N, C-alpha and C positions, 0 to 999 in steps of 0.2 A: 304486452311489452312493459307496461307500467310495473305490473306485479313482478315480473322476471328482474326488471331493473332494480326494484326496492329490495328484492330478496338478495339479489347479488350485492348490492351496496350495504345491507346489513351484515352478510357473511364477511365481507372484505373489512368493515368496521370492527367485527369480532376478532378477526385474525390480527389486525393492526393494533387493537387495543391489548391484545396479550402480548404483542411485541413490546409495547410501551411499558407493560407491567414487568416483563421478564428482563428487559435490558439493563434497567437500574441496578438489578440484584445480580443476575448471572454475568452481565456485562462487567460490573466492577471486579467480580471474582476472575472472570476469564482475562482481563487486561491488568490484573494486578502483578506485582513484581514476582511472586511465587510462581504463579501460572506461566508467566512469560518466560521465566528461567527454565521451568520444566519443559516447555516447548523447545526453547533454544538448545538445550544440551543434546537433544536427539539430532541436531543437525550442525553441531558446533564446528566440526573441522571443516565441512564443506563450506559453510558460511564465512569462515575466516578467509576464503578466497574470494567469494563473490562480493562481501561487503565492502572491501576496499576499492575494488573495481568499480562498484556503483558510486562510491563516493568519490572517485577521481573523475567520474563520468558526469556527475550531477551538474556541476557549472557549465563545462563545455555544452552539454545537452541543452540547457536552458537558454544558453546564449544563442546557439544554432537555431533553436526553435523560434526564438524572438525575431532572428533575422528573417527566417522564412515567413512567420506571420505578416512582419511589415511588408515583404515582398508580395505576398498574397493581397493585402489591402491596397497595394499600389498597382494591382492588376497583372503582376508577373504571373503568368499561367503556369509556368513549371514550379514556382513556389508552392502554390496549392497542390500540385501533383505529387511533389517530394515530401511535403509536410508529415503526411500519415506515415512515411516510410522511415522517419528518423528513429533509430534504435533507441528504445527506453532502456532503464535499468533491468537488469535480470532478477526475477523474483528469487529471493533466498528461499531456503527450507523453512525458516521461521516465519516468514512472510506468507508463503503458501499454506502453512499449517494454520496460522492465524486466520487467514481468509477462509479456510474450510471451516474451522469452529465457528465463526460468526454466521456462516450460512446454516450450519446444523443446529448449534446450541441456541443462537439467538433468534433465527429466521425459521427453523423447523423444516428446512429441506433435507432431503436424504441423499445419501451417495450410494446407496443400493438399489440396483434395479428390482422394480416390482414393488418396492415399499412406498407407501403414500406419504406425501409431505403433509405437514400440518395445515398448509393452505388447502389443499385437496379435501383433507378430513373435515375442514371447517365448512367448506362449500356444501358437502354432502350431508351436512346436518339438517339442511332445508330440503324439504320434501320435493319441492318444485325444481330446485337446482339439481338435485338427484336424478330427476328424469332428464333433464338436459344434459348432464354429465354422462348420460349412458350413451350419447351420440358420439361417434369417432371424432367428429370434427371439434366437438368441445373437449373431449379428452386431450387432443392435440393442442387446444387453446390453453388448457392447464399447464400442460408440458412447457409451452412457449412462455406462460407467465413465469414458471419457476426459472426458466432459462433467463427472463428479464430481471428477476430478482437476483441471480447470480451475477449478471452483467452489473447491475447497480453496486453490489457488494465489491466486485472486482475493481470497479473504476474508484469506488471509496478507497480501497486498500492501496490502489496505485497512487492516489493523491498523497495518502499519508506516508507511503514508502518514499514517494519523490521528496516531501518535506523532511523526512528523517535522513535522506541522503544528503541534502542541502545543508541540513544543521551540522552533520558530520564534516561535510566539506568546509563549512564556516568555522568549524573548530580547528581544522587544519591551519586556516588563514590566521586564527587567533594565536595559535602556537607560534606561528612564523612572526608575528607581529610582537608577541611578549619576549621571544628569545632573540630574535635577530633584527627586530625593529623594522620589518619589511614584510607588509602584508601580501606582496605580490608573488611570494614563494609558494609553489605547490610542493607536494611531498618530495618530489626529486630534488628541487631547489634546496629545501631543507636539508636533504642528505648530502647534497655538495657542500653546503655551509658546515655541516657537522664534520666532514671529511677534512675540509680545510682548517677548521678549529683543532682537529686531532693531529693534522700535520704540524700545526704551529706550536701546539703543546709539546710534541715530540722534539721539535727542534729546539724549543726553549730548554727542554730538559737535558738535552745532549749538548747544549752550548759550552764551549771549551773553557769559558771564564766563569761558569756557574749560571744557576738558573736565573737568579736576580738580575745580572747583568744581561743575560739572554733575553729577558722580557724587555728590558729597555732597548736593546739592539733590535729586536724585530717589531718594534714600534716606529722605528725609522726605516729599517730595510724591510723589503716584503718577504715573508717566510716562504719557504719551499712549497711548491704545489703538492697537493695530495697524491698519493700514489694510487694506481688502480685499484690495489687491494683495500685500501683504506675507503675509497669511494663505494667499492663493492660491499664492504661490510657496514658502512654508514647507511646505503641504500636498503640493505637487507634488514638492518635495524629498524629504520624509518617505516618500512612496509609492515613489519611485525607490529609496530606500536599502532600503525594506522588500522591494521586488521582487528586488534583488541579494542581500539577505540570506537571505531565504526559498529562493530558488534555490540559493544556496550550501549552504544546510542540507540541501536535497533531494540535492545531488550528494554531500555528505560523509556522509550518513546511513548508507549502505550500507559505505563503506570504514571509518568509525569504528567502527561496530558489528561489522565483520569483524575489525578490528584488536584489539579489546578481547575477542573471543572470544565476544561475545553473539549473533553471527549464527549461529554453528555451533549453539548451542542451539536457536535459533528453526529452523533447517533441519531439526534432528533431529525437533522437534516437527512440522514440515511433512510429512516423510517418514511419521511414525507417523499422522498425520491421513489422508494419502493411503492408508496400509495399511488403516486401519479402514473407510475408504469402499469400497475395493476388495473386500475380504472380505464386507462387508455386501451389496454389490451382487451379487456372483457367487454367494454362498450362498443369497441370496434367490432367484436364479434357478434354482439346483440344486434347491431344495425345491419351488418353484412349477411347474417343468416336468414335465408328466405324460407328456412323451414320452420322458423321459430313459432308459427302459429299452430303447428302440430302438437306442440307441448301443452297439455292441458293447465289452465291458470285458476281454476277454482278448486275449491276444497272437495266438491261433489265430483267434479270431472277426474279429479286426482284419485280419489276413492274409486271410481268406476274403472279407472285404468290399471288398479291393482285389486282385482277382486280377491 
Protein backbone atom coordinates (compact mmCIF):
# COMPACT_ATOMS: atom_id res chain seq x y z
CA UNK A 1 0.00 0.00 0.00
CA UNK A 2 2.82 2.42 0.83
CA UNK A 3 4.57 1.68 -2.47
CA UNK A 4 1.36 2.23 -4.41
CA UNK A 5 0.58 5.44 -2.54
CA UNK A 6 4.10 6.75 -3.15
CA UNK A 7 3.97 5.84 -6.86
CA UNK A 8 0.58 7.49 -7.19
CA UNK A 9 1.74 10.63 -5.39
CA UNK A 10 4.84 10.91 -7.61
CA UNK A 11 2.78 10.50 -10.78
CA UNK A 12 0.27 13.13 -9.70
CA UNK A 13 3.11 15.45 -8.70
CA UNK A 14 4.63 15.09 -12.19
CA UNK A 15 1.27 15.74 -13.86
CA UNK A 16 0.59 18.85 -11.75
CA UNK A 17 4.17 20.11 -12.11
CA UNK A 18 3.70 20.07 -15.88
CA UNK A 19 0.48 22.06 -15.47
CA UNK A 20 2.40 24.66 -13.47
CA UNK A 21 5.00 24.83 -16.26
CA UNK A 22 2.48 24.98 -19.09
CA UNK A 23 -0.03 27.47 -17.70
CA UNK A 24 2.26 30.54 -17.44
CA UNK A 25 3.19 30.12 -21.13
CA UNK A 26 0.16 28.62 -22.86
CA UNK A 27 -2.27 30.28 -20.43
CA UNK A 28 -0.96 33.74 -21.28
CA UNK A 29 -1.32 32.98 -24.98
CA UNK A 30 -4.76 31.38 -24.60
CA UNK A 31 -6.08 34.24 -22.49
CA UNK A 32 -4.53 37.02 -24.54
CA UNK A 33 -6.65 39.51 -26.48
CA UNK A 34 -5.83 38.03 -29.89
CA UNK A 35 -6.79 34.51 -28.83
CA UNK A 36 -9.97 35.66 -27.06
CA UNK A 37 -11.10 37.61 -30.11
CA UNK A 38 -10.34 34.60 -32.35
CA UNK A 39 -12.62 32.49 -30.15
CA UNK A 40 -15.33 35.14 -29.88
CA UNK A 41 -15.68 35.85 -33.59
CA UNK A 42 -16.88 32.27 -34.22
CA UNK A 43 -19.77 32.82 -31.78
CA UNK A 44 -20.29 36.54 -32.23
CA UNK A 45 -23.91 36.71 -33.42
CA UNK A 46 -25.33 34.22 -30.91
CA UNK A 47 -23.37 35.77 -28.06
CA UNK A 48 -24.85 39.17 -28.90
CA UNK A 49 -28.13 37.65 -27.69
CA UNK A 50 -26.94 35.71 -24.63
CA UNK A 51 -24.46 38.25 -23.22
CA UNK A 52 -27.01 41.02 -22.52
CA UNK A 53 -29.45 38.50 -21.04
CA UNK A 54 -26.74 37.29 -18.65
CA UNK A 55 -25.87 40.88 -17.78
CA UNK A 56 -29.50 41.73 -17.02
CA UNK A 57 -29.84 38.62 -14.84
CA UNK A 58 -26.55 39.02 -12.92
CA UNK A 59 -27.70 41.38 -10.15
CA UNK A 60 -31.19 39.85 -9.67
CA UNK A 61 -29.59 36.38 -9.49
CA UNK A 62 -27.11 37.52 -6.86
CA UNK A 63 -29.86 39.23 -4.83
CA UNK A 64 -32.21 36.22 -4.97
CA UNK A 65 -29.39 33.86 -4.07
CA UNK A 66 -28.42 35.93 -1.03
CA UNK A 67 -32.02 35.94 0.18
CA UNK A 68 -32.21 32.14 -0.07
CA UNK A 69 -28.81 31.72 1.60
CA UNK A 70 -29.97 33.83 4.55
CA UNK A 71 -33.18 31.81 4.71
CA UNK A 72 -31.19 28.57 4.73
CA UNK A 73 -29.02 29.81 7.60
CA UNK A 74 -32.15 30.75 9.53
CA UNK A 75 -33.44 27.22 9.17
CA UNK A 76 -36.05 27.76 6.44
CA UNK A 77 -36.10 24.30 4.83
CA UNK A 78 -37.61 25.36 1.53
CA UNK A 79 -34.81 27.89 1.04
CA UNK A 80 -32.19 25.14 1.08
CA UNK A 81 -34.26 23.09 -1.35
CA UNK A 82 -34.80 25.92 -3.82
CA UNK A 83 -31.27 27.39 -3.63
CA UNK A 84 -29.68 24.93 -6.11
CA UNK A 85 -32.63 25.41 -8.47
CA UNK A 86 -32.10 29.12 -9.02
CA UNK A 87 -31.22 29.40 -12.72
CA UNK A 88 -27.73 30.70 -13.39
CA UNK A 89 -26.52 32.51 -16.46
CA UNK A 90 -26.44 30.73 -19.81
CA UNK A 91 -22.95 29.86 -21.01
CA UNK A 92 -22.20 31.67 -24.23
CA UNK A 93 -20.30 30.14 -27.14
CA UNK A 94 -17.20 32.06 -26.12
CA UNK A 95 -17.44 30.81 -22.54
CA UNK A 96 -17.98 27.17 -23.56
CA UNK A 97 -15.05 27.30 -25.99
CA UNK A 98 -12.75 28.89 -23.41
CA UNK A 99 -13.70 26.22 -20.87
CA UNK A 100 -12.96 23.47 -23.42
CA UNK A 101 -9.57 24.99 -24.27
CA UNK A 102 -8.60 25.15 -20.59
CA UNK A 103 -9.51 21.47 -20.26
CA UNK A 104 -7.60 20.36 -23.36
CA UNK A 105 -4.70 22.77 -23.76
CA UNK A 106 -3.85 23.46 -20.13
CA UNK A 107 -4.89 20.25 -18.34
CA UNK A 108 -4.35 17.74 -21.13
CA UNK A 109 -7.84 16.24 -21.17
CA UNK A 110 -9.25 14.74 -24.35
CA UNK A 111 -12.56 15.33 -26.05
CA UNK A 112 -12.16 12.28 -28.30
CA UNK A 113 -13.41 8.87 -27.09
CA UNK A 114 -10.63 6.34 -26.70
CA UNK A 115 -7.86 8.93 -26.61
CA UNK A 116 -5.91 8.92 -23.35
CA UNK A 117 -5.51 12.09 -21.34
CA UNK A 118 -2.16 13.35 -20.14
CA UNK A 119 -3.17 12.30 -16.65
CA UNK A 120 -3.65 8.68 -17.75
CA UNK A 121 -0.38 8.68 -19.71
CA UNK A 122 1.48 10.09 -16.71
CA UNK A 123 0.11 7.40 -14.42
CA UNK A 124 1.03 4.64 -16.87
CA UNK A 125 4.67 5.70 -16.89
CA UNK A 126 4.99 3.95 -13.53
CA UNK A 127 5.20 0.14 -13.90
CA UNK A 128 3.41 -0.46 -10.63
CA UNK A 129 0.51 1.82 -11.54
CA UNK A 130 0.32 0.35 -15.04
CA UNK A 131 -0.53 -3.02 -13.53
CA UNK A 132 -3.08 -1.39 -11.27
CA UNK A 133 -4.68 0.53 -14.12
CA UNK A 134 -5.22 -2.69 -16.05
CA UNK A 135 -8.07 -3.41 -13.65
CA UNK A 136 -11.52 -2.17 -14.80
CA UNK A 137 -12.28 -0.50 -11.48
CA UNK A 138 -9.13 1.60 -11.76
CA UNK A 139 -9.82 2.50 -15.37
CA UNK A 140 -13.14 3.76 -14.07
CA UNK A 141 -11.32 5.64 -11.32
CA UNK A 142 -9.19 7.46 -13.91
CA UNK A 143 -12.32 8.37 -15.87
CA UNK A 144 -13.92 9.68 -12.69
CA UNK A 145 -10.76 11.66 -11.90
CA UNK A 146 -10.91 13.26 -15.35
CA UNK A 147 -14.57 14.08 -14.72
CA UNK A 148 -13.50 15.68 -11.43
CA UNK A 149 -11.01 17.87 -13.28
CA UNK A 150 -13.70 18.93 -15.77
CA UNK A 151 -16.02 19.79 -12.88
CA UNK A 152 -13.38 21.90 -11.13
CA UNK A 153 -12.64 23.75 -14.38
CA UNK A 154 -16.38 24.25 -15.02
CA UNK A 155 -16.80 25.73 -11.52
CA UNK A 156 -13.79 27.98 -12.10
CA UNK A 157 -15.20 29.24 -15.41
CA UNK A 158 -18.68 29.70 -13.93
CA UNK A 159 -17.22 31.91 -11.20
CA UNK A 160 -15.26 33.89 -13.77
CA UNK A 161 -18.34 34.27 -15.99
CA UNK A 162 -20.44 35.43 -13.03
CA UNK A 163 -17.84 38.06 -12.18
CA UNK A 164 -17.80 39.22 -15.81
CA UNK A 165 -21.61 39.49 -15.93
CA UNK A 166 -21.58 41.52 -12.72
CA UNK A 167 -18.89 43.80 -14.15
CA UNK A 168 -20.99 44.41 -17.26
CA UNK A 169 -24.07 45.02 -15.11
CA UNK A 170 -22.07 47.45 -12.97
CA UNK A 171 -21.04 49.23 -16.15
CA UNK A 172 -24.72 49.82 -16.98
CA UNK A 173 -25.26 51.37 -13.54
CA UNK A 174 -22.19 53.55 -14.05
CA UNK A 175 -23.55 54.79 -17.39
CA UNK A 176 -26.88 55.61 -15.73
CA UNK A 177 -25.06 57.55 -13.01
CA UNK A 178 -22.85 59.47 -15.44
CA UNK A 179 -25.57 60.39 -17.94
CA UNK A 180 -28.75 60.64 -15.86
CA UNK A 181 -27.34 61.01 -12.32
CA UNK A 182 -29.38 58.00 -11.27
CA UNK A 183 -27.62 54.71 -10.49
CA UNK A 184 -30.92 52.92 -9.83
CA UNK A 185 -31.78 52.73 -13.54
CA UNK A 186 -31.56 49.45 -15.42
CA UNK A 187 -31.19 49.26 -19.19
CA UNK A 188 -34.93 49.72 -19.71
CA UNK A 189 -34.98 52.71 -17.36
CA UNK A 190 -32.12 54.21 -19.35
CA UNK A 191 -34.11 53.60 -22.56
CA UNK A 192 -37.14 55.41 -21.13
CA UNK A 193 -34.95 58.35 -20.10
CA UNK A 194 -33.45 58.51 -23.59
CA UNK A 195 -36.91 58.36 -25.16
CA UNK A 196 -38.04 61.19 -22.87
CA UNK A 197 -34.98 63.22 -23.85
CA UNK A 198 -35.70 62.65 -27.55
CA UNK A 199 -39.34 63.73 -27.03
CA UNK A 200 -38.21 66.90 -25.24
CA UNK A 201 -35.60 67.73 -27.90
CA UNK A 202 -38.21 67.28 -30.63
CA UNK A 203 -40.69 69.51 -28.78
CA UNK A 204 -38.00 72.18 -28.26
CA UNK A 205 -37.02 72.08 -31.94
CA UNK A 206 -40.64 72.42 -33.07
CA UNK A 207 -41.56 75.18 -30.61
CA UNK A 208 -43.53 77.87 -32.35
CA UNK A 209 -41.33 80.76 -31.12
CA UNK A 210 -38.00 79.07 -31.85
CA UNK A 211 -35.67 76.58 -30.24
CA UNK A 212 -34.16 78.98 -27.70
CA UNK A 213 -37.51 80.05 -26.26
CA UNK A 214 -38.65 76.45 -26.48
CA UNK A 215 -35.78 75.41 -24.23
CA UNK A 216 -36.79 77.98 -21.64
CA UNK A 217 -40.46 77.07 -21.98
CA UNK A 218 -39.95 73.36 -21.36
CA UNK A 219 -37.88 74.09 -18.31
CA UNK A 220 -41.08 75.36 -16.71
CA UNK A 221 -43.72 73.30 -18.49
CA UNK A 222 -43.42 69.49 -18.58
CA UNK A 223 -42.46 68.34 -22.09
CA UNK A 224 -44.75 65.93 -23.99
CA UNK A 225 -44.39 62.27 -23.08
CA UNK A 226 -42.36 60.00 -25.33
CA UNK A 227 -44.32 58.20 -28.00
CA UNK A 228 -44.42 54.41 -28.20
CA UNK A 229 -42.27 54.63 -31.33
CA UNK A 230 -39.62 56.66 -29.52
CA UNK A 231 -39.66 54.23 -26.58
CA UNK A 232 -39.32 51.28 -28.98
CA UNK A 233 -36.32 52.74 -30.79
CA UNK A 234 -34.70 53.92 -27.57
CA UNK A 235 -35.07 50.43 -26.08
CA UNK A 236 -33.72 48.81 -29.25
CA UNK A 237 -30.77 51.19 -29.27
CA UNK A 238 -30.08 50.57 -25.57
CA UNK A 239 -30.20 46.79 -25.95
CA UNK A 240 -27.90 46.94 -28.98
CA UNK A 241 -25.37 48.97 -27.00
CA UNK A 242 -25.71 46.55 -24.08
CA UNK A 243 -25.06 43.60 -26.40
CA UNK A 244 -21.88 45.16 -27.74
CA UNK A 245 -20.75 46.34 -24.30
CA UNK A 246 -21.33 43.00 -22.54
CA UNK A 247 -19.65 41.10 -25.37
CA UNK A 248 -16.65 43.43 -25.19
CA UNK A 249 -16.45 42.91 -21.42
CA UNK A 250 -16.42 39.12 -21.96
CA UNK A 251 -13.67 39.35 -24.55
CA UNK A 252 -11.56 41.66 -22.39
CA UNK A 253 -12.15 39.85 -19.08
CA UNK A 254 -9.38 37.27 -19.49
CA UNK A 255 -6.74 39.59 -21.07
CA UNK A 256 -7.28 42.33 -18.47
CA UNK A 257 -7.11 39.94 -15.51
CA UNK A 258 -4.08 38.27 -17.09
CA UNK A 259 -2.38 41.63 -17.58
CA UNK A 260 -2.78 42.73 -13.95
CA UNK A 261 -1.65 39.34 -12.63
CA UNK A 262 -5.00 38.39 -11.12
CA UNK A 263 -5.45 35.53 -13.57
CA UNK A 264 -2.23 33.85 -12.36
CA UNK A 265 -3.55 33.70 -8.81
CA UNK A 266 -6.80 32.22 -10.08
CA UNK A 267 -5.00 29.58 -12.12
CA UNK A 268 -2.81 28.68 -9.14
CA UNK A 269 -5.98 28.19 -7.14
CA UNK A 270 -7.43 26.09 -9.97
CA UNK A 271 -4.40 23.78 -9.97
CA UNK A 272 -4.63 23.42 -6.20
CA UNK A 273 -8.33 22.53 -6.45
CA UNK A 274 -7.53 19.92 -9.12
CA UNK A 275 -4.77 18.47 -6.93
CA UNK A 276 -7.12 18.16 -3.96
CA UNK A 277 -9.73 16.40 -6.10
CA UNK A 278 -7.23 13.96 -7.60
CA UNK A 279 -5.71 13.02 -4.26
CA UNK A 280 -9.13 12.50 -2.74
CA UNK A 281 -10.29 10.39 -5.68
CA UNK A 282 -7.28 8.06 -5.91
CA UNK A 283 -6.56 7.69 -2.21
CA UNK A 284 -10.20 6.78 -1.70
CA UNK A 285 -9.82 4.05 -4.31
CA UNK A 286 -6.62 2.81 -2.71
CA UNK A 287 -8.31 2.43 0.66
CA UNK A 288 -11.52 0.96 -0.70
CA UNK A 289 -10.00 -1.59 -3.07
CA UNK A 290 -9.78 -4.95 -1.32
CA UNK A 291 -7.95 -6.55 -4.26
CA UNK A 292 -5.03 -4.17 -3.94
CA UNK A 293 -2.85 -6.87 -2.41
CA UNK A 294 -3.05 -8.80 -5.66
CA UNK A 295 -0.84 -6.18 -7.31
CA UNK A 296 2.90 -6.98 -7.04
CA UNK A 297 4.80 -4.27 -5.21
CA UNK A 298 8.42 -5.29 -5.52
CA UNK A 299 10.62 -5.01 -8.65
CA UNK A 300 11.16 -8.82 -8.63
CA UNK A 301 7.46 -9.52 -8.37
CA UNK A 302 6.71 -7.06 -11.16
CA UNK A 303 9.31 -8.71 -13.40
CA UNK A 304 7.86 -12.17 -12.65
CA UNK A 305 4.37 -10.95 -13.51
CA UNK A 306 5.66 -9.88 -16.97
CA UNK A 307 7.88 -12.77 -18.20
